[in-house]
All heavy atoms as TSV, in Angstrom:
chain	resi	resn	atom	element	x	y	z
A	1	VAL	N	N	0.835	-1.191	0.000
A	1	VAL	CA	C	0.000	0.000	0.000
A	1	VAL	C	C	0.879	1.254	0.000
A	1	VAL	O	O	0.598	2.203	-0.722
A	1	VAL	CB	C	-0.951	0.004	1.221
A	1	VAL	CG1	C	-1.714	1.304	1.320
A	1	VAL	CG2	C	-1.907	-1.164	1.142
A	2	ALA	N	N	1.940	1.241	0.811
A	2	ALA	CA	C	2.829	2.409	0.886
A	2	ALA	C	C	3.496	2.670	-0.454
A	2	ALA	O	O	3.639	3.827	-0.871
A	2	ALA	CB	C	3.876	2.209	1.971
A	3	LEU	N	N	3.895	1.615	-1.158
A	3	LEU	CA	C	4.527	1.782	-2.465
A	3	LEU	C	C	3.542	2.377	-3.470
A	3	LEU	O	O	3.915	3.274	-4.252
A	3	LEU	CB	C	5.058	0.443	-2.968
A	3	LEU	CG	C	5.794	0.473	-4.290
A	3	LEU	CD1	C	7.009	1.392	-4.209
A	3	LEU	CD2	C	6.214	-0.923	-4.691
A	4	ALA	N	N	2.300	1.931	-3.439
A	4	ALA	CA	C	1.285	2.468	-4.344
A	4	ALA	C	C	1.030	3.940	-4.058
A	4	ALA	O	O	0.866	4.747	-4.985
A	4	ALA	CB	C	-0.012	1.673	-4.210
A	5	VAL	N	N	1.015	4.316	-2.783
A	5	VAL	CA	C	0.819	5.722	-2.412
A	5	VAL	C	C	1.999	6.563	-2.896
A	5	VAL	O	O	1.816	7.660	-3.415
A	5	VAL	CB	C	0.618	5.863	-0.885
A	5	VAL	CG1	C	0.655	7.315	-0.456
A	5	VAL	CG2	C	-0.688	5.214	-0.465
A	6	MET	N	N	3.220	6.042	-2.745
A	6	MET	CA	C	4.404	6.779	-3.214
A	6	MET	C	C	4.373	6.989	-4.724
A	6	MET	O	O	4.703	8.065	-5.217
A	6	MET	CB	C	5.686	6.036	-2.831
A	6	MET	CG	C	6.120	6.257	-1.414
A	6	MET	SD	S	7.710	5.498	-1.065
A	6	MET	CE	C	8.797	6.467	-2.089
A	7	VAL	N	N	3.982	5.968	-5.468
A	7	VAL	CA	C	3.907	6.085	-6.925
A	7	VAL	C	C	2.843	7.107	-7.318
A	7	VAL	O	O	3.088	7.972	-8.170
A	7	VAL	CB	C	3.619	4.704	-7.573
A	7	VAL	CG1	C	3.279	4.846	-9.038
A	7	VAL	CG2	C	4.806	3.776	-7.372
A	8	ALA	N	N	1.675	7.033	-6.694
A	8	ALA	CA	C	0.600	7.990	-7.002
A	8	ALA	C	C	1.025	9.412	-6.659
A	8	ALA	O	O	0.783	10.347	-7.432
A	8	ALA	CB	C	-0.666	7.618	-6.237
A	9	GLU	N	N	1.668	9.589	-5.497
A	9	GLU	CA	C	2.142	10.917	-5.108
A	9	GLU	C	C	3.222	11.419	-6.068
A	9	GLU	O	O	3.244	12.594	-6.432
A	9	GLU	CB	C	2.692	10.877	-3.687
A	9	GLU	CG	C	3.136	12.226	-3.192
A	9	GLU	CD	C	3.694	12.170	-1.779
A	9	GLU	OE1	O	3.951	11.069	-1.272
A	9	GLU	OE2	O	3.873	13.251	-1.202
A	10	GLY	N	N	4.098	10.521	-6.508
A	10	GLY	CA	C	5.148	10.903	-7.450
A	10	GLY	C	C	4.595	11.361	-8.783
A	10	GLY	O	O	5.040	12.360	-9.340
A	11	VAL	N	N	3.604	10.648	-9.282
A	11	VAL	CA	C	2.980	11.031	-10.558
A	11	VAL	C	C	2.275	12.374	-10.416
A	11	VAL	O	O	2.429	13.270	-11.265
A	11	VAL	CB	C	1.995	9.932	-11.029
A	11	VAL	CG1	C	1.163	10.407	-12.201
A	11	VAL	CG2	C	2.756	8.674	-11.389
A	12	THR	N	N	1.530	12.551	-9.337
A	12	THR	CA	C	0.813	13.808	-9.099
A	12	THR	C	C	1.793	14.971	-8.962
A	12	THR	O	O	1.604	16.025	-9.569
A	12	THR	CB	C	-0.051	13.704	-7.828
A	12	THR	OG1	O	-0.920	12.593	-7.963
A	12	THR	CG2	C	-0.859	14.957	-7.609
A	13	LEU	N	N	2.837	14.773	-8.175
A	13	LEU	CA	C	3.841	15.812	-7.982
A	13	LEU	C	C	4.531	16.154	-9.302
A	13	LEU	O	O	4.764	17.325	-9.609
A	13	LEU	CB	C	4.874	15.369	-6.942
A	13	LEU	CG	C	5.993	16.343	-6.634
A	13	LEU	CD1	C	5.432	17.601	-5.981
A	13	LEU	CD2	C	7.019	15.690	-5.739
A	14	GLY	N	N	4.851	15.136	-10.085
A	14	GLY	CA	C	5.504	15.363	-11.375
A	14	GLY	C	C	4.644	16.164	-12.337
A	14	GLY	O	O	5.118	17.085	-13.001
A	15	ILE	N	N	3.375	15.847	-12.392
A	15	ILE	CA	C	2.456	16.567	-13.278
A	15	ILE	C	C	2.313	18.020	-12.834
A	15	ILE	O	O	2.379	18.944	-13.655
A	15	ILE	CB	C	1.090	15.855	-13.325
A	15	ILE	CG1	C	1.223	14.524	-14.052
A	15	ILE	CG2	C	0.035	16.738	-13.992
A	15	ILE	CD1	C	0.003	13.633	-13.945
A	16	GLN	N	N	2.125	18.238	-11.536
A	16	GLN	CA	C	1.968	19.600	-11.015
A	16	GLN	C	C	3.222	20.433	-11.247
A	16	GLN	O	O	3.146	21.596	-11.666
A	16	GLN	CB	C	1.649	19.565	-9.523
A	16	GLN	CG	C	0.281	19.063	-9.197
A	16	GLN	CD	C	0.055	18.936	-7.702
A	16	GLN	OE1	O	0.980	19.053	-6.910
A	16	GLN	NE2	N	-1.186	18.691	-7.317
A	17	THR	N	N	4.374	19.850	-10.990
A	17	THR	CA	C	5.637	20.568	-11.152
A	17	THR	C	C	5.878	20.931	-12.613
A	17	THR	O	O	6.293	22.051	-12.926
A	17	THR	CB	C	6.805	19.722	-10.621
A	17	THR	OG1	O	6.540	19.367	-9.280
A	17	THR	CG2	C	8.106	20.473	-10.696
A	18	THR	N	N	5.609	19.996	-13.502
A	18	THR	CA	C	5.805	20.252	-14.924
A	18	THR	C	C	4.876	21.350	-15.421
A	18	THR	O	O	5.300	22.246	-16.170
A	18	THR	CB	C	5.585	18.963	-15.729
A	18	THR	OG1	O	6.483	17.960	-15.244
A	18	THR	CG2	C	5.849	19.184	-17.207
A	19	ARG	N	N	3.617	21.334	-14.993
A	19	ARG	CA	C	2.667	22.383	-15.403
A	19	ARG	C	C	3.122	23.761	-14.926
A	19	ARG	O	O	3.060	24.733	-15.674
A	19	ARG	CB	C	1.281	22.084	-14.844
A	19	ARG	CG	C	0.548	21.013	-15.595
A	19	ARG	CD	C	-0.845	20.828	-15.050
A	19	ARG	NE	N	-1.498	19.705	-15.701
A	19	ARG	CZ	C	-2.552	19.086	-15.242
A	19	ARG	NH1	N	-3.102	19.481	-14.106
A	19	ARG	NH2	N	-3.086	18.075	-15.885
A	20	LYS	N	N	3.563	23.835	-13.668
A	20	LYS	CA	C	4.014	25.120	-13.123
A	20	LYS	C	C	5.276	25.612	-13.824
A	20	LYS	O	O	5.412	26.808	-14.100
A	20	LYS	CB	C	4.245	25.012	-11.625
A	20	LYS	CG	C	2.961	24.893	-10.840
A	20	LYS	CD	C	3.216	24.804	-9.354
A	20	LYS	CE	C	1.910	24.650	-8.589
A	20	LYS	NZ	N	2.127	24.572	-7.142
A	21	ALA	N	N	6.187	24.708	-14.125
A	21	ALA	CA	C	7.424	25.097	-14.809
A	21	ALA	C	C	7.124	25.586	-16.232
A	21	ALA	O	O	7.691	26.580	-16.682
A	21	ALA	CB	C	8.401	23.929	-14.856
A	22	ARG	N	N	6.228	24.898	-16.923
A	22	ARG	CA	C	5.870	25.321	-18.286
A	22	ARG	C	C	5.128	26.650	-18.284
A	22	ARG	O	O	5.279	27.450	-19.199
A	22	ARG	CB	C	5.034	24.243	-18.956
A	22	ARG	CG	C	5.860	23.043	-19.349
A	22	ARG	CD	C	5.034	21.969	-20.005
A	22	ARG	NE	N	5.887	20.851	-20.410
A	22	ARG	CZ	C	5.448	19.640	-20.648
A	22	ARG	NH1	N	4.150	19.373	-20.555
A	22	ARG	NH2	N	6.279	18.685	-20.995
A	23	ALA	N	N	4.323	26.902	-17.238
A	23	ALA	CA	C	3.615	28.180	-17.134
A	23	ALA	C	C	4.590	29.319	-16.842
A	23	ALA	O	O	4.437	30.425	-17.357
A	23	ALA	CB	C	2.547	28.112	-16.053
A	24	LYS	N	N	5.595	29.051	-16.019
A	24	LYS	CA	C	6.553	30.087	-15.645
A	24	LYS	C	C	7.558	30.367	-16.759
A	24	LYS	O	O	8.006	31.499	-16.932
A	24	LYS	CB	C	7.298	29.673	-14.367
A	24	LYS	CG	C	8.175	30.763	-13.808
A	24	LYS	CD	C	8.687	30.415	-12.437
A	24	LYS	CE	C	9.505	31.565	-11.870
A	24	LYS	NZ	N	9.938	31.295	-10.502
A	25	PHE	N	N	7.912	29.341	-17.516
A	25	PHE	CA	C	8.886	29.483	-18.602
A	25	PHE	C	C	8.275	28.981	-19.907
A	25	PHE	O	O	8.633	27.906	-20.416
A	25	PHE	CB	C	10.152	28.682	-18.291
A	25	PHE	CG	C	10.786	29.030	-16.980
A	25	PHE	CD1	C	10.684	28.182	-15.891
A	25	PHE	CD2	C	11.486	30.217	-16.834
A	25	PHE	CE1	C	11.272	28.505	-14.683
A	25	PHE	CE2	C	12.074	30.546	-15.630
A	25	PHE	CZ	C	11.966	29.689	-14.547
A	26	PRO	N	N	7.351	29.739	-20.502
A	26	PRO	CA	C	6.639	29.256	-21.698
A	26	PRO	C	C	7.529	29.088	-22.931
A	26	PRO	O	O	7.206	28.299	-23.812
A	26	PRO	CB	C	5.572	30.326	-21.933
A	26	PRO	CG	C	6.067	31.539	-21.245
A	26	PRO	CD	C	6.899	31.069	-20.101
A	27	GLU	N	N	8.635	29.802	-22.995
A	27	GLU	CA	C	9.509	29.726	-24.170
A	27	GLU	C	C	10.462	28.539	-24.117
A	27	GLU	O	O	11.072	28.187	-25.130
A	27	GLU	CB	C	10.315	31.025	-24.309
A	27	GLU	CG	C	9.470	32.273	-24.478
A	27	GLU	CD	C	8.646	32.240	-25.746
A	27	GLU	OE1	O	9.161	31.761	-26.781
A	27	GLU	OE2	O	7.486	32.681	-25.701
A	28	GLU	N	N	10.624	27.922	-22.952
A	28	GLU	CA	C	11.568	26.821	-22.788
A	28	GLU	C	C	10.921	25.486	-23.156
A	28	GLU	O	O	9.725	25.293	-23.000
A	28	GLU	CB	C	12.062	26.744	-21.339
A	28	GLU	CG	C	12.808	27.962	-20.879
A	28	GLU	CD	C	14.152	28.109	-21.551
A	28	GLU	OE1	O	14.804	27.087	-21.841
A	28	GLU	OE2	O	14.541	29.262	-21.809
A	29	ASN	N	N	11.751	24.557	-23.611
A	29	ASN	CA	C	11.302	23.200	-23.894
A	29	ASN	C	C	11.534	22.376	-22.622
A	29	ASN	O	O	12.661	21.985	-22.334
A	29	ASN	CB	C	12.079	22.616	-25.071
A	29	ASN	CG	C	11.596	21.242	-25.443
A	29	ASN	OD1	O	10.530	20.819	-25.023
A	29	ASN	ND2	N	12.389	20.536	-26.225
A	30	ILE	N	N	10.484	22.128	-21.864
A	30	ILE	CA	C	10.591	21.452	-20.571
A	30	ILE	C	C	10.078	20.029	-20.707
A	30	ILE	O	O	8.923	19.799	-21.053
A	30	ILE	CB	C	9.813	22.214	-19.484
A	30	ILE	CG1	C	10.432	23.594	-19.307
A	30	ILE	CG2	C	9.806	21.441	-18.177
A	30	ILE	CD1	C	9.700	24.505	-18.379
A	31	SER	N	N	10.952	19.071	-20.414
A	31	SER	CA	C	10.607	17.657	-20.477
A	31	SER	C	C	9.764	17.279	-19.264
A	31	SER	O	O	10.157	17.522	-18.122
A	31	SER	CB	C	11.881	16.823	-20.498
A	31	SER	OG	O	11.596	15.473	-20.235
A	32	GLY	N	N	8.620	16.671	-19.501
A	32	GLY	CA	C	7.747	16.280	-18.411
A	32	GLY	C	C	8.336	15.176	-17.558
A	32	GLY	O	O	8.292	15.219	-16.334
A	33	LEU	N	N	8.930	14.187	-18.193
A	33	LEU	CA	C	9.497	13.063	-17.457
A	33	LEU	C	C	10.695	13.500	-16.621
A	33	LEU	O	O	10.801	13.156	-15.443
A	33	LEU	CB	C	9.904	11.946	-18.419
A	33	LEU	CG	C	10.441	10.679	-17.774
A	33	LEU	CD1	C	9.398	10.063	-16.859
A	33	LEU	CD2	C	10.874	9.694	-18.833
A	34	GLY	N	N	11.589	14.277	-17.198
A	34	GLY	CA	C	12.779	14.727	-16.470
A	34	GLY	C	C	12.437	15.623	-15.296
A	34	GLY	O	O	12.951	15.446	-14.190
A	35	THR	N	N	11.547	16.569	-15.520
A	35	THR	CA	C	11.149	17.496	-14.455
A	35	THR	C	C	10.391	16.760	-13.357
A	35	THR	O	O	10.639	16.974	-12.174
A	35	THR	CB	C	10.266	18.613	-15.027
A	35	THR	OG1	O	10.960	19.248	-16.094
A	35	THR	CG2	C	9.914	19.630	-13.976
A	36	GLY	N	N	9.493	15.879	-13.738
A	36	GLY	CA	C	8.725	15.110	-12.763
A	36	GLY	C	C	9.606	14.185	-11.938
A	36	GLY	O	O	9.450	14.073	-10.726
A	37	TRP	N	N	10.563	13.532	-12.597
A	37	TRP	CA	C	11.468	12.629	-11.885
A	37	TRP	C	C	12.335	13.398	-10.894
A	37	TRP	O	O	12.547	12.965	-9.769
A	37	TRP	CB	C	12.331	11.856	-12.866
A	37	TRP	CG	C	13.282	10.919	-12.191
A	37	TRP	CD1	C	14.627	11.047	-12.100
A	37	TRP	CD2	C	12.946	9.723	-11.489
A	37	TRP	NE1	N	15.151	10.007	-11.384
A	37	TRP	CE2	C	14.139	9.178	-10.993
A	37	TRP	CE3	C	11.754	9.069	-11.219
A	37	TRP	CZ2	C	14.168	8.004	-10.249
A	37	TRP	CZ3	C	11.793	7.895	-10.484
A	37	TRP	CH2	C	12.986	7.376	-10.006
A	38	TYR	N	N	12.838	14.559	-11.325
A	38	TYR	CA	C	13.661	15.382	-10.430
A	38	TYR	C	C	12.859	15.821	-9.209
A	38	TYR	O	O	13.332	15.733	-8.078
A	38	TYR	CB	C	14.206	16.601	-11.173
A	38	TYR	CG	C	15.054	17.490	-10.304
A	38	TYR	CD1	C	16.353	17.129	-9.981
A	38	TYR	CD2	C	14.557	18.668	-9.782
A	38	TYR	CE1	C	17.140	17.935	-9.169
A	38	TYR	CE2	C	15.324	19.476	-8.965
A	38	TYR	CZ	C	16.615	19.103	-8.670
A	38	TYR	OH	O	17.380	19.897	-7.853
A	39	ALA	N	N	11.628	16.269	-9.421
A	39	ALA	CA	C	10.786	16.712	-8.311
A	39	ALA	C	C	10.497	15.552	-7.353
A	39	ALA	O	O	10.538	15.721	-6.130
A	39	ALA	CB	C	9.482	17.293	-8.834
A	40	PHE	N	N	10.230	14.388	-7.892
A	40	PHE	CA	C	9.943	13.227	-7.052
A	40	PHE	C	C	11.163	12.818	-6.231
A	40	PHE	O	O	11.044	12.548	-5.032
A	40	PHE	CB	C	9.471	12.055	-7.906
A	40	PHE	CG	C	9.293	10.785	-7.130
A	40	PHE	CD1	C	8.266	10.661	-6.214
A	40	PHE	CD2	C	10.157	9.724	-7.305
A	40	PHE	CE1	C	8.098	9.498	-5.483
A	40	PHE	CE2	C	10.007	8.559	-6.583
A	40	PHE	CZ	C	8.967	8.436	-5.679
A	41	THR	N	N	12.334	12.781	-6.846
A	41	THR	CA	C	13.528	12.374	-6.104
A	41	THR	C	C	13.885	13.392	-5.030
A	41	THR	O	O	14.300	13.016	-3.936
A	41	THR	CB	C	14.735	12.146	-7.027
A	41	THR	OG1	O	14.997	13.314	-7.798
A	41	THR	CG2	C	14.494	10.965	-7.947
A	42	ARG	N	N	13.719	14.688	-5.328
A	42	ARG	CA	C	13.990	15.720	-4.304
A	42	ARG	C	C	12.997	15.619	-3.148
A	42	ARG	O	O	13.357	15.764	-1.996
A	42	ARG	CB	C	13.901	17.115	-4.917
A	42	ARG	CG	C	15.032	17.493	-5.821
A	42	ARG	CD	C	16.300	17.735	-5.087
A	42	ARG	NE	N	16.262	19.002	-4.376
A	42	ARG	CZ	C	17.317	19.555	-3.825
A	42	ARG	NH1	N	18.487	18.990	-3.920
A	42	ARG	NH2	N	17.217	20.682	-3.176
A	43	ALA	N	N	11.728	15.369	-3.464
A	43	ALA	CA	C	10.704	15.280	-2.423
A	43	ALA	C	C	10.876	14.022	-1.567
A	43	ALA	O	O	10.459	14.000	-0.409
A	43	ALA	CB	C	9.317	15.296	-3.053
A	44	SER	N	N	11.481	12.987	-2.119
A	44	SER	CA	C	11.649	11.730	-1.396
A	44	SER	C	C	12.839	11.747	-0.440
A	44	SER	O	O	12.927	10.899	0.443
A	44	SER	CB	C	11.832	10.579	-2.388
A	44	SER	OG	O	10.711	10.478	-3.220
A	45	GLN	N	N	13.757	12.685	-0.625
A	45	GLN	CA	C	14.953	12.740	0.207
A	45	GLN	C	C	14.680	13.514	1.497
A	45	GLN	O	O	13.841	14.408	1.526
A	45	GLN	CB	C	16.086	13.448	-0.530
A	45	GLN	CG	C	16.560	12.730	-1.749
A	45	GLN	CD	C	17.545	13.566	-2.546
A	45	GLN	OE1	O	17.730	14.734	-2.282
A	45	GLN	NE2	N	18.149	12.961	-3.533
A	46	LEU	N	N	15.420	13.173	2.541
A	46	LEU	CA	C	15.365	13.966	3.754
A	46	LEU	C	C	15.962	15.332	3.462
A	46	LEU	O	O	16.974	15.436	2.767
A	46	LEU	CB	C	16.150	13.291	4.876
A	46	LEU	CG	C	15.585	11.961	5.377
A	46	LEU	CD1	C	16.534	11.335	6.378
A	46	LEU	CD2	C	14.220	12.154	5.986
A	47	ARG	N	N	15.360	16.375	3.984
A	47	ARG	CA	C	15.779	17.736	3.664
A	47	ARG	C	C	17.248	18.005	4.025
A	47	ARG	O	O	17.972	18.641	3.277
A	47	ARG	CB	C	14.870	18.742	4.377
A	47	ARG	CG	C	15.115	20.173	3.952
A	47	ARG	CD	C	14.032	21.075	4.527
A	47	ARG	NE	N	14.294	22.452	4.203
A	47	ARG	CZ	C	13.888	23.077	3.109
A	47	ARG	NH1	N	13.182	22.426	2.225
A	47	ARG	NH2	N	14.171	24.343	2.903
A	48	LYS	N	N	17.701	17.499	5.149
A	48	LYS	CA	C	19.080	17.741	5.576
A	48	LYS	C	C	20.106	17.017	4.712
A	48	LYS	O	O	21.271	17.392	4.694
A	48	LYS	CB	C	19.265	17.325	7.027
A	48	LYS	CG	C	18.559	18.230	7.994
A	48	LYS	CD	C	18.898	17.878	9.410
A	48	LYS	CE	C	18.237	18.875	10.342
A	48	LYS	NZ	N	18.637	18.699	11.721
A	49	LEU	N	N	19.697	15.984	3.991
A	49	LEU	CA	C	20.629	15.199	3.179
A	49	LEU	C	C	20.628	15.600	1.706
A	49	LEU	O	O	21.357	15.008	0.918
A	49	LEU	CB	C	20.286	13.709	3.310
A	49	LEU	CG	C	20.360	13.130	4.713
A	49	LEU	CD1	C	19.964	11.667	4.691
A	49	LEU	CD2	C	21.747	13.303	5.306
A	50	ARG	N	N	19.828	16.574	1.325
A	50	ARG	CA	C	19.747	16.971	-0.083
A	50	ARG	C	C	21.018	17.672	-0.547
A	50	ARG	O	O	21.587	18.484	0.163
A	50	ARG	CB	C	18.564	17.912	-0.310
A	50	ARG	CG	C	17.252	17.241	-0.186
A	50	ARG	CD	C	16.135	18.203	-0.483
A	50	ARG	NE	N	14.869	17.623	-0.052
A	50	ARG	CZ	C	13.768	18.309	0.103
A	50	ARG	NH1	N	13.756	19.594	-0.132
A	50	ARG	NH2	N	12.679	17.717	0.492
A	51	VAL	N	N	21.441	17.311	-1.755
A	51	VAL	CA	C	22.585	17.971	-2.385
A	51	VAL	C	C	22.142	18.343	-3.779
A	51	VAL	O	O	21.728	17.468	-4.533
A	51	VAL	CB	C	23.800	17.025	-2.431
A	51	VAL	CG1	C	24.945	17.665	-3.172
A	51	VAL	CG2	C	24.220	16.622	-1.032
A	52	PRO	N	N	22.208	19.569	-4.190
A	52	PRO	CA	C	22.601	20.759	-3.460
A	52	PRO	C	C	21.567	21.124	-2.397
A	52	PRO	O	O	20.405	20.740	-2.482
A	52	PRO	CB	C	22.683	21.844	-4.531
A	52	PRO	CG	C	21.800	21.377	-5.625
A	52	PRO	CD	C	21.831	19.871	-5.575
A	53	LYS	N	N	22.009	21.879	-1.427
A	53	LYS	CA	C	21.159	22.267	-0.306
A	53	LYS	C	C	19.981	23.112	-0.783
A	53	LYS	O	O	20.122	23.911	-1.722
A	53	LYS	CB	C	21.959	23.069	0.732
A	53	LYS	CG	C	23.068	22.277	1.368
A	53	LYS	CD	C	22.504	21.205	2.253
A	53	LYS	CE	C	23.606	20.464	2.965
A	53	LYS	NZ	N	23.120	19.312	3.688
A	54	PRO	N	N	18.805	22.967	-0.149
A	54	PRO	CA	C	17.656	23.804	-0.501
A	54	PRO	C	C	17.952	25.287	-0.244
A	54	PRO	O	O	18.545	25.634	0.767
A	54	PRO	CB	C	16.545	23.311	0.421
A	54	PRO	CG	C	16.987	21.977	0.891
A	54	PRO	CD	C	18.478	21.990	0.883
A	55	LYS	N	N	17.534	26.157	-1.171
A	55	LYS	CA	C	17.757	27.594	-1.025
A	55	LYS	C	C	16.503	28.331	-0.590
A	55	LYS	O	O	16.544	29.507	-0.314
A	55	LYS	CB	C	18.265	28.182	-2.343
A	55	LYS	CG	C	19.622	27.641	-2.734
A	55	LYS	CD	C	20.117	28.262	-4.009
A	55	LYS	CE	C	21.470	27.713	-4.349
A	55	LYS	NZ	N	22.017	28.312	-5.562
A	56	VAL	N	N	15.377	27.632	-0.539
A	56	VAL	CA	C	14.093	28.218	-0.178
A	56	VAL	C	C	13.685	27.669	1.175
A	56	VAL	O	O	13.821	26.472	1.441
A	56	VAL	CB	C	13.022	27.869	-1.241
A	56	VAL	CG1	C	11.680	28.430	-0.853
A	56	VAL	CG2	C	13.459	28.401	-2.590
A	57	GLN	N	N	13.188	28.535	2.044
A	57	GLN	CA	C	12.746	28.097	3.357
A	57	GLN	C	C	11.491	27.228	3.224
A	57	GLN	O	O	10.736	27.345	2.267
A	57	GLN	CB	C	12.426	29.313	4.248
A	57	GLN	CG	C	13.641	30.148	4.556
A	57	GLN	CD	C	14.683	29.384	5.365
A	57	GLN	OE1	O	14.348	28.613	6.245
A	57	GLN	NE2	N	15.942	29.602	5.035
A	58	ARG	N	N	11.243	26.374	4.200
A	58	ARG	CA	C	10.054	25.512	4.183
A	58	ARG	C	C	8.789	26.362	4.155
A	58	ARG	O	O	8.657	27.316	4.889
A	58	ARG	CB	C	10.014	24.643	5.433
A	58	ARG	CG	C	11.007	23.553	5.408
A	58	ARG	CD	C	10.819	22.654	6.588
A	58	ARG	NE	N	12.028	21.871	6.748
A	58	ARG	CZ	C	12.547	21.527	7.885
A	58	ARG	NH1	N	11.958	21.870	9.009
A	58	ARG	NH2	N	13.658	20.819	7.932
A	59	GLY	N	N	7.876	25.994	3.270
A	59	GLY	CA	C	6.599	26.681	3.195
A	59	GLY	C	C	6.612	27.981	2.412
A	59	GLY	O	O	5.588	28.605	2.236
A	60	ALA	N	N	7.783	28.411	1.939
A	60	ALA	CA	C	7.876	29.668	1.191
A	60	ALA	C	C	7.336	29.475	-0.221
A	60	ALA	O	O	7.492	28.424	-0.830
A	60	ALA	CB	C	9.312	30.155	1.136
A	61	GLN	N	N	6.702	30.489	-0.740
A	61	GLN	CA	C	6.209	30.481	-2.116
A	61	GLN	C	C	7.322	30.902	-3.062
A	61	GLN	O	O	8.006	31.878	-2.806
A	61	GLN	CB	C	5.013	31.414	-2.272
A	61	GLN	CG	C	3.808	30.992	-1.481
A	61	GLN	CD	C	3.217	29.698	-1.980
A	61	GLN	OE1	O	3.215	29.418	-3.168
A	61	GLN	NE2	N	2.713	28.903	-1.072
A	62	VAL	N	N	7.494	30.155	-4.118
A	62	VAL	CA	C	8.576	30.450	-5.080
A	62	VAL	C	C	8.052	31.311	-6.189
A	62	VAL	O	O	7.012	31.211	-6.666
A	62	VAL	CB	C	9.159	29.151	-5.651
A	62	VAL	CG1	C	10.245	29.439	-6.639
A	62	VAL	CG2	C	9.663	28.297	-4.531
């Protein structure tokens, strides 16, 4: 069940991230799979162990 929830959350996060990136940078060619995978892997890591370190505070709007 936990694995299914992680996969569903990863797909949802990837879709949302890709849509926001394409809206913010309409002239750029943004790959959905690459952007979604990056967002999922960053979200799955513990915040203190992320490399490169996060530059945005928790809960801040980008």
